[in-house]
Biopython code that builds the backbone (N, CA, C, O; Angstrom):
import numpy as np
from Bio.PDB.StructureBuilder import StructureBuilder

atoms = [
    (1, "MET", "N", (0.833, -1.175, 0.000)),
    (1, "MET", "CA", (0.000, 0.000, 0.000)),
    (1, "MET", "C", (0.883, 1.245, 0.000)),
    (1, "MET", "O", (1.904, 1.295, 0.685)),
    (2, "GLU", "N", (0.487, 2.218, -0.754)),
    (2, "GLU", "CA", (1.272, 3.442, -0.883)),
    (2, "GLU", "C", (1.065, 4.413, 0.278)),
    (2, "GLU", "O", (1.921, 5.261, 0.531)),
    (3, "GLY", "N", (-0.066, 4.299, 0.990)),
    (3, "GLY", "CA", (-0.292, 5.180, 2.132)),
    (3, "GLY", "C", (-0.982, 6.477, 1.789)),
    (3, "GLY", "O", (-0.970, 7.417, 2.585)),
    (4, "ARG", "N", (-1.589, 6.544, 0.605)),
    (4, "ARG", "CA", (-2.346, 7.736, 0.222)),
    (4, "ARG", "C", (-3.789, 7.355, -0.043)),
    (4, "ARG", "O", (-4.084, 6.243, -0.480)),
    (5, "GLY", "N", (-4.687, 8.297, 0.230)),
    (5, "GLY", "CA", (-6.093, 8.042, -0.004)),
    (5, "GLY", "C", (-6.903, 9.304, 0.173)),
    (5, "GLY", "O", (-6.374, 10.415, 0.140)),
    (6, "LYS", "N", (-8.209, 9.113, 0.363)),
    (6, "LYS", "CA", (-9.093, 10.262, 0.562)),
    (6, "LYS", "C", (-10.046, 9.972, 1.714)),
    (6, "LYS", "O", (-10.391, 8.823, 1.988)),
    (7, "LEU", "N", (-10.453, 11.027, 2.369)),
    (7, "LEU", "CA", (-11.368, 10.924, 3.498)),
    (7, "LEU", "C", (-12.779, 10.681, 2.979)),
    (7, "LEU", "O", (-13.268, 11.444, 2.146)),
    (8, "VAL", "N", (-13.445, 9.621, 3.462)),
    (8, "VAL", "CA", (-14.813, 9.348, 3.006)),
    (8, "VAL", "C", (-15.846, 9.554, 4.104)),
    (8, "VAL", "O", (-17.038, 9.657, 3.816)),
    (9, "ALA", "N", (-15.410, 9.616, 5.357)),
    (9, "ALA", "CA", (-16.312, 9.897, 6.488)),
    (9, "ALA", "C", (-15.446, 10.253, 7.688)),
    (9, "ALA", "O", (-14.312, 9.789, 7.799)),
    (10, "PHE", "N", (-15.986, 11.085, 8.596)),
    (10, "PHE", "CA", (-15.209, 11.447, 9.781)),
    (10, "PHE", "C", (-16.127, 11.912, 10.902)),
    (10, "PHE", "O", (-17.293, 12.241, 10.681)),
    (11, "THR", "N", (-15.576, 11.930, 12.104)),
    (11, "THR", "CA", (-16.238, 12.502, 13.260)),
    (11, "THR", "C", (-15.169, 13.103, 14.168)),
    (11, "THR", "O", (-14.056, 12.587, 14.262)),
    (12, "CYS", "N", (-15.522, 14.197, 14.830)),
    (12, "CYS", "CA", (-14.645, 14.808, 15.819)),
    (12, "CYS", "C", (-15.187, 14.440, 17.189)),
    (12, "CYS", "O", (-16.362, 14.670, 17.472)),
    (13, "ILE", "N", (-14.351, 13.877, 18.036)),
    (13, "ILE", "CA", (-14.783, 13.299, 19.306)),
    (13, "ILE", "C", (-14.249, 14.128, 20.462)),
    (13, "ILE", "O", (-13.041, 14.321, 20.603)),
    (14, "ALA", "N", (-15.177, 14.619, 21.294)),
    (14, "ALA", "CA", (-14.804, 15.461, 22.431)),
    (14, "ALA", "C", (-14.873, 14.716, 23.759)),
    (14, "ALA", "O", (-14.330, 15.182, 24.761)),
    (15, "ILE", "N", (-15.527, 13.576, 23.773)),
    (15, "ILE", "CA", (-15.595, 12.758, 24.990)),
    (15, "ILE", "C", (-14.855, 11.470, 24.677)),
    (15, "ILE", "O", (-15.397, 10.556, 24.055)),
    (16, "GLY", "N", (-13.614, 11.415, 25.116)),
    (16, "GLY", "CA", (-12.747, 10.324, 24.719)),
    (16, "GLY", "C", (-12.713, 9.162, 25.686)),
    (16, "GLY", "O", (-13.249, 9.219, 26.793)),
    (17, "THR", "N", (-12.070, 8.121, 25.234)),
    (17, "THR", "CA", (-11.803, 6.950, 26.067)),
    (17, "THR", "C", (-10.730, 7.328, 27.081)),
    (17, "THR", "O", (-10.054, 8.340, 26.898)),
    (18, "PRO", "N", (-10.553, 6.550, 28.139)),
    (18, "PRO", "CA", (-9.476, 6.851, 29.091)),
    (18, "PRO", "C", (-8.106, 6.989, 28.418)),
    (18, "PRO", "O", (-7.310, 7.844, 28.806)),
    (19, "ALA", "N", (-7.834, 6.161, 27.426)),
    (19, "ALA", "CA", (-6.544, 6.239, 26.735)),
    (19, "ALA", "C", (-6.386, 7.562, 25.996)),
    (19, "ALA", "O", (-5.304, 8.149, 26.005)),
    (20, "MET", "N", (-7.448, 8.034, 25.360)),
    (20, "MET", "CA", (-7.371, 9.303, 24.629)),
    (20, "MET", "C", (-7.314, 10.485, 25.594)),
    (20, "MET", "O", (-6.647, 11.482, 25.319)),
    (21, "LEU", "N", (-8.008, 10.375, 26.716)),
    (21, "LEU", "CA", (-7.937, 11.434, 27.735)),
    (21, "LEU", "C", (-6.513, 11.544, 28.269)),
    (21, "LEU", "O", (-6.025, 12.645, 28.524)),
    (22, "LYS", "N", (-5.852, 10.408, 28.435)),
    (22, "LYS", "CA", (-4.472, 10.388, 28.922)),
    (22, "LYS", "C", (-3.532, 11.104, 27.944)),
    (22, "LYS", "O", (-2.521, 11.676, 28.353)),
    (23, "LEU", "N", (-3.869, 11.066, 26.662)),
    (23, "LEU", "CA", (-3.061, 11.727, 25.635)),
    (23, "LEU", "C", (-3.383, 13.215, 25.512)),
    (23, "LEU", "O", (-2.767, 13.925, 24.718)),
    (24, "GLY", "N", (-4.365, 13.688, 26.312)),
    (24, "GLY", "CA", (-4.680, 15.113, 26.307)),
    (24, "GLY", "C", (-5.897, 15.513, 25.496)),
    (24, "GLY", "O", (-6.175, 16.702, 25.346)),
    (25, "TYR", "N", (-6.624, 14.541, 24.974)),
    (25, "TYR", "CA", (-7.829, 14.854, 24.219)),
    (25, "TYR", "C", (-9.026, 14.940, 25.158)),
    (25, "TYR", "O", (-9.036, 14.304, 26.212)),
    (26, "GLY", "N", (-10.029, 15.718, 24.783)),
    (26, "GLY", "CA", (-11.226, 15.876, 25.597)),
    (26, "GLY", "C", (-12.079, 17.012, 25.059)),
    (26, "GLY", "O", (-11.949, 17.396, 23.897)),
    (27, "ARG", "N", (-12.956, 17.550, 25.906)),
    (27, "ARG", "CA", (-13.880, 18.597, 25.472)),
    (27, "ARG", "C", (-13.166, 19.812, 24.880)),
    (27, "ARG", "O", (-13.635, 20.383, 23.896)),
    (28, "GLU", "N", (-12.055, 20.207, 25.458)),
    (28, "GLU", "CA", (-11.328, 21.384, 24.969)),
    (28, "GLU", "C", (-10.358, 21.061, 23.830)),
    (28, "GLU", "O", (-9.862, 21.964, 23.157)),
    (29, "ASN", "N", (-10.095, 19.786, 23.621)),
    (29, "ASN", "CA", (-9.158, 19.356, 22.586)),
    (29, "ASN", "C", (-9.663, 18.060, 21.944)),
    (29, "ASN", "O", (-9.121, 16.989, 22.215)),
    (30, "PRO", "N", (-10.709, 18.146, 21.086)),
    (30, "PRO", "CA", (-11.252, 16.935, 20.460)),
    (30, "PRO", "C", (-10.260, 16.317, 19.471)),
    (30, "PRO", "O", (-9.306, 16.962, 19.037)),
    (31, "TYR", "N", (-10.508, 15.066, 19.134)),
    (31, "TYR", "CA", (-9.693, 14.402, 18.116)),
    (31, "TYR", "C", (-10.602, 13.937, 16.998)),
    (31, "TYR", "O", (-11.815, 13.827, 17.174)),
    (32, "CYS", "N", (-10.011, 13.665, 15.853)),
    (32, "CYS", "CA", (-10.775, 13.275, 14.666)),
    (32, "CYS", "C", (-10.452, 11.827, 14.307)),
    (32, "CYS", "O", (-9.290, 11.421, 14.286)),
    (33, "THR", "N", (-11.485, 11.073, 14.032)),
    (33, "THR", "CA", (-11.353, 9.716, 13.523)),
    (33, "THR", "C", (-12.114, 9.661, 12.205)),
    (33, "THR", "O", (-13.191, 10.244, 12.080)),
    (34, "GLY", "N", (-11.558, 8.962, 11.228)),
    (34, "GLY", "CA", (-12.225, 8.921, 9.941)),
    (34, "GLY", "C", (-12.041, 7.609, 9.216)),
    (34, "GLY", "O", (-11.220, 6.771, 9.589)),
    (35, "VAL", "N", (-12.828, 7.457, 8.167)),
    (35, "VAL", "CA", (-12.697, 6.334, 7.246)),
    (35, "VAL", "C", (-11.927, 6.864, 6.036)),
    (35, "VAL", "O", (-12.326, 7.849, 5.415)),
    (36, "VAL", "N", (-10.830, 6.202, 5.717)),
    (36, "VAL", "CA", (-9.978, 6.609, 4.608)),
    (36, "VAL", "C", (-10.040, 5.531, 3.537)),
    (36, "VAL", "O", (-9.806, 4.353, 3.808)),
    (37, "GLU", "N", (-10.360, 5.951, 2.319)),
    (37, "GLU", "CA", (-10.311, 5.018, 1.190)),
    (37, "GLU", "C", (-8.941, 5.173, 0.535)),
    (37, "GLU", "O", (-8.617, 6.217, -0.031)),
    (38, "LEU", "N", (-8.155, 4.117, 0.624)),
    (38, "LEU", "CA", (-6.816, 4.135, 0.046)),
    (38, "LEU", "C", (-6.888, 4.117, -1.476)),
    (38, "LEU", "O", (-7.901, 3.713, -2.048)),
    (39, "GLU", "N", (-5.820, 4.553, -2.129)),
    (39, "GLU", "CA", (-5.776, 4.534, -3.588)),
    (39, "GLU", "C", (-6.032, 3.136, -4.141)),
    (39, "GLU", "O", (-6.537, 2.979, -5.253)),
    (40, "GLU", "N", (-5.675, 2.116, -3.345)),
    (40, "GLU", "CA", (-5.883, 0.720, -3.775)),
    (40, "GLU", "C", (-7.310, 0.253, -3.530)),
    (40, "GLU", "O", (-7.621, -0.915, -3.765)),
    (41, "LYS", "N", (-8.191, 1.147, -3.061)),
    (41, "LYS", "CA", (-9.637, 0.944, -2.850)),
    (41, "LYS", "C", (-9.999, 0.283, -1.530)),
    (41, "LYS", "O", (-11.184, 0.164, -1.221)),
    (42, "ALA", "N", (-9.025, -0.149, -0.743)),
    (42, "ALA", "CA", (-9.338, -0.662, 0.595)),
    (42, "ALA", "C", (-9.703, 0.522, 1.483)),
    (42, "ALA", "O", (-9.218, 1.633, 1.267)),
    (43, "ARG", "N", (-10.556, 0.293, 2.480)),
    (43, "ARG", "CA", (-10.936, 1.342, 3.425)),
    (43, "ARG", "C", (-10.442, 0.970, 4.821)),
    (43, "ARG", "O", (-10.530, -0.185, 5.236)),
    (44, "VAL", "N", (-9.918, 1.970, 5.540)),
    (44, "VAL", "CA", (-9.436, 1.773, 6.897)),
    (44, "VAL", "C", (-9.967, 2.888, 7.782)),
    (44, "VAL", "O", (-10.242, 3.994, 7.317)),
    (45, "VAL", "N", (-10.105, 2.581, 9.058)),
    (45, "VAL", "CA", (-10.491, 3.588, 10.051)),
    (45, "VAL", "C", (-9.226, 3.982, 10.795)),
    (45, "VAL", "O", (-8.465, 3.125, 11.242)),
    (46, "ALA", "N", (-9.005, 5.287, 10.923)),
    (46, "ALA", "CA", (-7.777, 5.761, 11.564)),
    (46, "ALA", "C", (-7.992, 7.156, 12.129)),
    (46, "ALA", "O", (-8.963, 7.834, 11.793)),
    (47, "ARG", "N", (-7.077, 7.574, 12.987)),
    (47, "ARG", "CA", (-7.088, 8.945, 13.491)),
    (47, "ARG", "C", (-6.642, 9.881, 12.366)),
    (47, "ARG", "O", (-5.755, 9.543, 11.583)),
    (48, "ILE", "N", (-7.259, 11.045, 12.296)),
    (48, "ILE", "CA", (-6.903, 12.047, 11.299)),
    (48, "ILE", "C", (-6.193, 13.183, 12.025)),
    (48, "ILE", "O", (-6.794, 13.861, 12.859)),
    (49, "GLN", "N", (-4.929, 13.391, 11.715)),
    (49, "GLN", "CA", (-4.089, 14.404, 12.342)),
    (49, "GLN", "C", (-4.013, 15.639, 11.453)),
    (49, "GLN", "O", (-4.300, 15.568, 10.258)),
    (50, "GLY", "N", (-3.626, 16.767, 12.034)),
    (50, "GLY", "CA", (-3.348, 17.955, 11.237)),
    (50, "GLY", "C", (-4.565, 18.663, 10.696)),
    (50, "GLY", "O", (-4.465, 19.422, 9.731)),
    (51, "VAL", "N", (-5.737, 18.422, 11.315)),
    (51, "VAL", "CA", (-6.967, 19.117, 10.924)),
    (51, "VAL", "C", (-7.494, 19.883, 12.131)),
    (51, "VAL", "O", (-7.147, 19.566, 13.268)),
    (52, "ASP", "N", (-8.329, 20.886, 11.891)),
    (52, "ASP", "CA", (-8.859, 21.724, 12.961)),
    (52, "ASP", "C", (-10.108, 21.069, 13.562)),
    (52, "ASP", "O", (-11.222, 21.280, 13.084)),
    (53, "THR", "N", (-9.906, 20.282, 14.605)),
    (53, "THR", "CA", (-11.023, 19.543, 15.207)),
    (53, "THR", "C", (-11.980, 20.449, 15.972)),
    (53, "THR", "O", (-13.106, 20.042, 16.261)),
    (54, "ARG", "N", (-11.563, 21.655, 16.304)),
    (54, "ARG", "CA", (-12.462, 22.612, 16.970)),
    (54, "ARG", "C", (-13.349, 23.314, 15.959)),
    (54, "ARG", "O", (-14.311, 23.982, 16.336)),
    (55, "ASN", "N", (-13.038, 23.171, 14.690)),
    (55, "ASN", "CA", (-13.827, 23.757, 13.613)),
    (55, "ASN", "C", (-13.999, 22.700, 12.519)),
    (55, "ASN", "O", (-13.369, 22.795, 11.465)),
    (56, "PRO", "N", (-14.848, 21.692, 12.761)),
    (56, "PRO", "CA", (-14.958, 20.569, 11.824)),
    (56, "PRO", "C", (-15.464, 20.959, 10.433)),
    (56, "PRO", "O", (-15.352, 20.171, 9.494)),
    (57, "GLY", "N", (-16.016, 22.155, 10.296)),
    (57, "GLY", "CA", (-16.444, 22.613, 8.977)),
    (57, "GLY", "C", (-15.280, 22.786, 8.017)),
    (57, "GLY", "O", (-15.485, 22.866, 6.806)),
    (58, "THR", "N", (-14.061, 22.844, 8.541)),
    (58, "THR", "CA", (-12.877, 22.973, 7.693)),
    (58, "THR", "C", (-12.365, 21.616, 7.210)),
    (58, "THR", "O", (-11.459, 21.555, 6.379)),
    (59, "ILE", "N", (-12.936, 20.542, 7.722)),
    (59, "ILE", "CA", (-12.549, 19.177, 7.317)),
    (59, "ILE", "C", (-13.540, 18.735, 6.257)),
    (59, "ILE", "O", (-14.748, 18.858, 6.455)),
    (60, "SER", "N", (-13.055, 18.225, 5.139)),
    (60, "SER", "CA", (-13.992, 17.892, 4.064)),
    (60, "SER", "C", (-13.832, 16.458, 3.575)),
    (60, "SER", "O", (-12.722, 15.949, 3.420)),
    (61, "VAL", "N", (-14.964, 15.833, 3.341)),
    (61, "VAL", "CA", (-14.985, 14.509, 2.720)),
    (61, "VAL", "C", (-14.371, 14.672, 1.335)),
    (61, "VAL", "O", (-14.690, 15.614, 0.609)),
    (62, "GLY", "N", (-13.507, 13.765, 0.987)),
    (62, "GLY", "CA", (-12.826, 13.816, -0.304)),
    (62, "GLY", "C", (-11.438, 14.407, -0.229)),
    (62, "GLY", "O", (-10.682, 14.329, -1.198)),
    (63, "MET", "N", (-11.076, 15.011, 0.924)),
    (63, "MET", "CA", (-9.740, 15.616, 1.021)),
    (63, "MET", "C", (-8.667, 14.535, 0.921)),
    (63, "MET", "O", (-8.810, 13.465, 1.512)),
    (64, "PRO", "N", (-7.585, 14.809, 0.171)),
    (64, "PRO", "CA", (-6.511, 13.817, 0.031)),
    (64, "PRO", "C", (-5.696, 13.711, 1.312)),
    (64, "PRO", "O", (-5.415, 14.712, 1.971)),
    (65, "LEU", "N", (-5.321, 12.483, 1.653)),
    (65, "LEU", "CA", (-4.592, 12.200, 2.887)),
    (65, "LEU", "C", (-3.386, 11.318, 2.602)),
    (65, "LEU", "O", (-3.326, 10.622, 1.588)),
    (66, "GLN", "N", (-2.431, 11.364, 3.521)),
    (66, "GLN", "CA", (-1.277, 10.461, 3.465)),
    (66, "GLN", "C", (-1.076, 9.847, 4.841)),
    (66, "GLN", "O", (-1.432, 10.450, 5.853)),
    (67, "VAL", "N", (-0.514, 8.663, 4.879)),
    (67, "VAL", "CA", (-0.322, 7.937, 6.131)),
    (67, "VAL", "C", (0.627, 8.706, 7.048)),
    (67, "VAL", "O", (1.536, 9.397, 6.587)),
    (68, "ASP", "N", (0.397, 8.572, 8.348)),
    (68, "ASP", "CA", (1.205, 9.243, 9.363)),
    (68, "ASP", "C", (1.212, 8.337, 10.596)),
    (68, "ASP", "O", (0.350, 8.475, 11.465)),
    (69, "PHE", "N", (2.168, 7.418, 10.683)),
    (69, "PHE", "CA", (2.237, 6.498, 11.812)),
    (69, "PHE", "C", (2.642, 7.251, 13.074)),
    (69, "PHE", "O", (3.593, 8.033, 13.052)),
    (70, "LEU", "N", (1.931, 7.021, 14.169)),
    (70, "LEU", "CA", (2.201, 7.687, 15.439)),
    (70, "LEU", "C", (2.781, 6.686, 16.426)),
    (70, "LEU", "O", (2.333, 5.542, 16.492)),
    (71, "GLU", "N", (3.765, 7.109, 17.182)),
    (71, "GLU", "CA", (4.322, 6.291, 18.258)),
    (71, "GLU", "C", (3.752, 6.811, 19.566)),
    (71, "GLU", "O", (3.932, 7.984, 19.895)),
    (72, "GLU", "N", (3.069, 5.961, 20.313)),
    (72, "GLU", "CA", (2.452, 6.361, 21.574)),
    (72, "GLU", "C", (2.876, 5.422, 22.688)),
    (72, "GLU", "O", (3.151, 4.245, 22.452)),
    (73, "ASP", "N", (2.928, 5.948, 23.898)),
    (73, "ASP", "CA", (3.234, 5.159, 25.078)),
    (73, "ASP", "C", (1.933, 4.541, 25.569)),
    (73, "ASP", "O", (0.997, 5.262, 25.914)),
    (74, "SER", "N", (1.866, 3.230, 25.602)),
    (74, "SER", "CA", (0.647, 2.534, 26.025)),
    (74, "SER", "C", (0.650, 2.194, 27.510)),
    (74, "SER", "O", (-0.258, 1.515, 27.989)),
    (75, "GLY", "N", (1.649, 2.653, 28.239)),
    (75, "GLY", "CA", (1.759, 2.317, 29.658)),
    (75, "GLY", "C", (2.652, 1.115, 29.877)),
    (75, "GLY", "O", (3.412, 1.068, 30.844)),
    (76, "SER", "N", (2.566, 0.140, 28.981)),
    (76, "SER", "CA", (3.416, -1.049, 29.082)),
    (76, "SER", "C", (4.420, -1.084, 27.940)),
    (76, "SER", "O", (4.934, -2.145, 27.585)),
    (77, "GLY", "N", (4.695, 0.078, 27.369)),
    (77, "GLY", "CA", (5.630, 0.180, 26.251)),
    (77, "GLY", "C", (5.036, 1.050, 25.165)),
    (77, "GLY", "O", (3.923, 1.558, 25.302)),
    (78, "SER", "N", (5.768, 1.217, 24.105)),
    (78, "SER", "CA", (5.251, 2.046, 23.026)),
    (78, "SER", "C", (4.509, 1.186, 22.009)),
    (78, "SER", "O", (4.717, -0.023, 21.912)),
    (79, "ARG", "N", (3.639, 1.852, 21.258)),
    (79, "ARG", "CA", (2.902, 1.163, 20.203)),
    (79, "ARG", "C", (2.776, 2.106, 19.014)),
    (79, "ARG", "O", (2.828, 3.326, 19.173)),
    (80, "THR", "N", (2.615, 1.551, 17.849)),
    (80, "THR", "CA", (2.452, 2.325, 16.636)),
    (80, "THR", "C", (0.969, 2.386, 16.306)),
    (80, "THR", "O", (0.282, 1.365, 16.280)),
    (81, "VAL", "N", (0.484, 3.606, 16.052)),
    (81, "VAL", "CA", (-0.930, 3.837, 15.769)),
    (81, "VAL", "C", (-1.062, 4.342, 14.334)),
    (81, "VAL", "O", (-0.323, 5.234, 13.915)),
    (82, "LEU", "N", (-2.005, 3.769, 13.582)),
    (82, "LEU", "CA", (-2.269, 4.206, 12.220)),
    (82, "LEU", "C", (-3.013, 5.533, 12.248)),
    (82, "LEU", "O", (-4.041, 5.659, 12.912)),
    (83, "ALA", "N", (-2.499, 6.510, 11.535)),
    (83, "ALA", "CA", (-3.153, 7.812, 11.415)),
    (83, "ALA", "C", (-2.899, 8.333, 10.003)),
    (83, "ALA", "O", (-2.044, 7.825, 9.277)),
    (84, "PHE", "N", (-3.655, 9.346, 9.640)),
    (84, "PHE", "CA", (-3.468, 10.022, 8.353)),
    (84, "PHE", "C", (-3.447, 11.516, 8.591)),
    (84, "PHE", "O", (-3.978, 12.008, 9.587)),
    (85, "LYS", "N", (-2.823, 12.239, 7.661)),
    (85, "LYS", "CA", (-2.778, 13.701, 7.724)),
    (85, "LYS", "C", (-3.024, 14.226, 6.302)),
    (85, "LYS", "O", (-2.862, 13.492, 5.327)),
    (86, "PRO", "N", (-3.410, 15.488, 6.195)),
    (86, "PRO", "CA", (-3.634, 16.037, 4.848)),
    (86, "PRO", "C", (-2.405, 15.883, 3.973)),
    (86, "PRO", "O", (-1.278, 16.090, 4.421)),
    (87, "LEU", "N", (-2.636, 15.516, 2.721)),
    (87, "LEU", "CA", (-1.561, 15.336, 1.756)),
    (87, "LEU", "C", (-1.014, 16.704, 1.358)),
    (87, "LEU", "O", (-1.763, 17.593, 0.954)),
    (88, "VAL", "N", (0.281, 16.853, 1.477)),
    (88, "VAL", "CA", (0.938, 18.089, 1.086)),
    (88, "VAL", "C", (1.264, 18.016, -0.401)),
    (88, "VAL", "O", (1.949, 17.098, -0.852)),
    (89, "ALA", "N", (0.774, 18.982, -1.149)),
    (89, "ALA", "CA", (1.029, 18.990, -2.596)),
    (89, "ALA", "C", (2.517, 19.167, -2.858)),
    (89, "ALA", "O", (3.201, 19.922, -2.168)),
    (90, "GLY", "N", (2.994, 18.470, -3.850)),
    (90, "GLY", "CA", (4.413, 18.656, -4.160)),
    (90, "GLY", "C", (5.017, 17.583, -4.898)),
    (90, "GLY", "O", (6.206, 17.641, -5.210)),
]
sb = StructureBuilder()
sb.init_structure("model")
sb.init_model(0)
sb.init_chain("A")
sb.init_seg("    ")
for serial, (resi, resn, name, xyz) in enumerate(atoms, 1):
    if name == "N":
        sb.init_residue(resn, " ", resi, " ")
    sb.init_atom(name, np.array(xyz, "f"), 0.0, 1.0, " ", f" {name:<3s}", serial, name[0])
structure = sb.get_structure()
């Protein structure tokens, strides 16, 4: 997989799970989760980084995205989390 695709659905979440609250997300700092259709036509659910979650009207279905793997501390070690961010033209 090349790691590029487009956003086909999303939601901004202000009431997070304990794990997301531990990372600093919550009512004042929501996070975005979306369905991404990869160029290869497979669809995945992942966190969407680099978007204005306090103003979800700026996030648009169809926007091009690229993969952005995140390293997070899970309490018992680090883990890699699948995420996407807006594709930078170039």
